[in-house]
Each structure stands twice: as C-alpha cells, then as structure tokens.
C-alpha positions in Angstrom: 0.0 0.0 0.0 1.4 3.4 -1.0 1.0 6.6 1.0 -1.5 7.9 -1.6 -3.6 4.7 -1.0 -4.0 5.8 2.6 -5.5 9.2 1.8 -9.0 8.3 0.6 -9.9 5.9 3.6 -8.5 8.4 6.1 -10.4 11.3 4.4 -13.7 9.3 4.3 -13.2 8.5 8.0 -12.7 12.1 9.0 -15.6 13.3 6.9 -17.8 10.9 8.8 -16.6 12.7 12.0 -17.8 16.0 10.5 -14.5 17.4 9.2 -13.7 19.2 6.0 -10.6 17.5 4.7 -7.8 18.6 2.3 -4.5 16.9 1.3 -1.0 18.3 0.8 -1.7 21.6 2.5 1.8 23.1 2.5 4.1 20.4 3.9 1.3 18.6 5.7 -0.2 15.4 4.3 -3.8 15.9 5.6 -5.4 18.9 7.3 -9.0 18.5 8.7 -11.2 21.3 10.1 -14.4 21.2 12.0 -16.2 24.2 13.3 -14.1 26.1 15.8 -12.0 23.1 16.7 -8.2 23.3 16.4 -6.9 21.9 13.1 -6.4 18.1 12.9 -3.3 16.9 11.1 -2.5 13.4 9.9 0.9 12.4 8.5 0.8 9.3 6.2 3.6 6.8 5.8 3.9 3.2 4.5 5.4 2.1 7.8 6.6 3.3 11.2 9.9 5.3 11.0 11.8 7.9 12.9 11.2 10.4 10.2 7.5 9.9 10.6 7.7 10.8 14.3 9.9 13.8 13.5 7.3 15.1 11.1 4.5 14.7 13.6 6.5 16.4 16.3 7.1 19.3 14.0 3.3 19.5 13.3 2.7 19.9 17.0 3.9 23.5 16.6 0.7 24.1 14.7 -1.8 22.0 16.6 -2.0 19.5 19.5 -4.2 17.2 17.4 -1.7 15.2 15.4 -2.1 11.6 14.2 0.3 9.3 12.3 -1.3 6.8 9.9 0.3 3.6 8.5 -1.1 0.5 6.8 -2.3 -2.2 9.1 -0.5 -5.4 8.3 -1.2 -9.1 9.3 1.2 -11.0 11.5 2.7 -10.9 15.0 5.7 -8.8 13.8 3.5 -5.8 12.9 1.5 -6.2 16.1 4.7 -6.0 18.1 5.8 -3.0 16.2 2.4 -1.4 16.7 2.5 -1.8 20.4 6.0 -0.4 20.7 5.2 2.6 18.4 2.0 3.3 20.3 4.0 3.6 23.5 6.4 6.0 21.8 3.5 8.0 20.3 1.7 8.2 23.6 4.8 9.7 25.2 5.0 12.3 22.5 1.3 13.1 22.7 0.5 11.7 19.2 -2.5 9.8 17.9 -2.1 6.5 15.9 -4.3 5.3 13.0 -3.9 2.3 10.8 -5.6 1.6 7.5 -6.6 -2.0 6.6 -5.4 -2.8 3.1 -8.4 -5.0 2.2 -11.4 -2.9 3.0 -9.8 0.5 3.8 -11.1 0.3 7.4 -9.5 3.0 9.5 -8.7 1.9 13.1 -8.0 4.4 15.8 -5.5 2.9 18.2 -5.1 6.0 20.4 -5.9 9.7 20.3 -3.5 12.6 20.9 -3.2 13.8 24.4 -0.7 14.9 27.1 1.5 12.0 28.4 1.0 11.4 32.1 3.4 8.6 33.1 2.2 6.2 35.9 5.0 5.3 38.2 5.3 1.7 39.4 6.1 1.5 43.1 6.8 -2.2 42.6 9.3 -1.6 39.8 10.9 1.3 41.6 11.4 -0.9 44.7 12.9 -3.7 42.6 15.4 -1.2 41.1 16.4 0.2 44.4 16.9 -3.3 45.9 19.1 -4.3 43.0 21.1 -1.1 43.4 21.5 -1.7 47.2 22.6 -5.3 46.6 25.4 -4.4 44.2 28.8 -4.0 45.9 30.5 -1.0 44.2 30.0 -0.2 40.5 31.3 -3.3 38.8 29.6 -2.9 35.4 31.4 0.3 34.4 28.4 1.4 32.3 28.1 -1.8 30.3 28.4 -5.6 30.3 31.8 -7.3 30.0 32.4 -10.1 27.6 31.1 -12.4 30.3 27.9 -10.4 30.9 26.5 -8.1 33.5 27.4 -8.3 37.2 24.3 -8.6 39.4 24.0 -8.7 43.1 23.1 -12.4 42.9 26.3 -13.1 41.0 28.4 -11.1 43.4 26.9 -13.2 46.3 27.8 -16.4 44.3 31.4 -15.1 43.8 31.7 -14.5 47.6 30.6 -18.0 48.3 32.9 -19.5 45.7 35.9 -17.4 46.9 35.3 -18.7 50.4 35.1 -22.3 49.2 38.2 -22.2 47.1 40.2 -21.2 50.2 38.4 -23.2 52.8 37.3 -26.3 50.9 33.9 -27.9 51.1 31.8 -26.3 53.9 28.4 -26.2 55.5 26.1 -23.5 54.0 25.5 -21.9 57.4 29.2 -21.4 57.9 29.6 -20.0 54.4 26.8 -17.6 55.1 28.4 -16.5 58.4 31.9 -16.1 56.9 30.8 -14.2 53.8 27.8 -12.2 55.1 25.7 -13.8 52.3 22.5 -14.7 54.1 21.2 -16.8 51.1 24.5 -18.7 50.7 22.9 -22.1 51.2 20.1 -21.4 48.7 22.6 -20.0 46.2 24.8 -23.1 46.4 21.9 -25.5 46.4 20.2 -23.8 43.4 23.5 -23.7 41.6 22.4 -21.5 38.7 25.9 -21.1 37.3 27.1 -24.7 37.8 29.8 -23.5 40.3 28.8 -25.6 43.3 28.5 -29.3 44.1 26.6 -30.9 47.0 29.2 -33.0 49.0 26.7 -34.2 51.6 23.6 -32.8 53.3 24.1 -29.1 53.8 27.7 -29.2 52.7 28.9 -27.7 49.4 32.1 -27.6 47.4 33.4 -25.8 44.3 33.4 -27.3 40.8 36.0 -26.8 38.1 33.4 -24.6 36.4 33.3 -22.6 39.6 37.0 -22.1 39.6 36.9 -20.9 36.1 34.0 -18.6 37.0 36.1 -17.0 39.7 38.8 -16.3 37.2 36.4 -14.8 34.7 34.6 -12.7 37.3 37.4 -11.6 39.5 36.7 -8.0 38.6 33.1 -8.2 39.9 34.0 -7.5 43.6 36.7 -4.9 42.9 
C-alpha cells in the first residue's frame, strides 16, 4: 500500500466525523477542520519510522491534534511494532491510526493527548533493591564479555571465593563467613554450575566454579 492509497480511507473516516478534509496543504499530508475546533493533522507513511515521528513532532507547533497513519499489516511482527510505536507516540502526545489494506477500514489505536506517566512502586522498589545489593560499581556502564554483574552473581562469587580457600563447607558457615544470608540457597540452586553438594548441607566448588572466579574476578573490585 502506497501513501496515496491511505488518503481516501482516512479522508472518508474524517468526513464521517464532521470534518472538511484537504490533502497536501503546505508540507502537511492531511489537514482537517471542524467548526471552531483546532486543526487536525494526519501524517501518512507506509510504515513506522523515525522520520514519521519527526514530522509529527514538527506539526505539534501548529496544533495539538496530530495523528500518524500507517497500513495495518497481518502478523505478529506488525502487532509487536504497533505496540512499541503506540507507546512512543503516547509519550509524544500523538495519535495513531492504521488503515486495513483490504477494505480500507481506519482503526483508531489512540488519540493525541498529554502524556502522564504512571510510576510503578513495585518496579521502583525492585530497582532500588538491585542497586543496594550491588557492591560498588562493577559494570562500568556496560556488560563485560562475560555479561552483566548482578548482586546475585556477586553473592555467588563471595561463596565461591570462600570455598576455594576453605574447601567444602556447610552452608550456614559460608553464610556467616561471607555475610551472604542466602548462601545455602545459592549453592543449592547452583544456577551457574559452580557448586556441588558433597553431603547434606555441605557444598564444594566445581571446576566450572574455579573458572568462573577467574572470569569474574573484577566483579568485587
């Protein structure tokens, strides 16, 4: 579907809402007027793009009622793109229309409006706990070739460091010596393959764990 193919369905849709519609007014794809309402602008594109958002933002210097319109496509890939671009459009105060290629149906996914972000206390708490759990600033603004350092990994490194020096040990003693309260659970769950259960409640270090200490020696610095 070409940009020009989008015009007639969008025009017909706006006329049904009581607008007078004209195309290519100056640099604007569609301008619609209704009574004393502010102008309504629609920018047409064959797909989502950064340039489309740039155009729409520029049109907001003229009116707050700005929509972007793209063809509606079948498939999960387009639906995923639609969700992501709706989020971006919502933050920018833009409306989103799609035009179905078969019947020209115009679907309004969201109207323009001021963005009022809702803060998540749950997500904020999770972020603050992750911040508090990290010792120092081990990631240096990005992941190393081995991956990101997390508080959980740092705790595993502390347990492994103790075991490489002390040998196999009870989880309770590892927890006391390292200050890692969840030491027993970390060694039992063994997410990284670093630990081995020697007997009930007693854990040792595997060869993978020794290599892991070498790879992640920077994580506690």
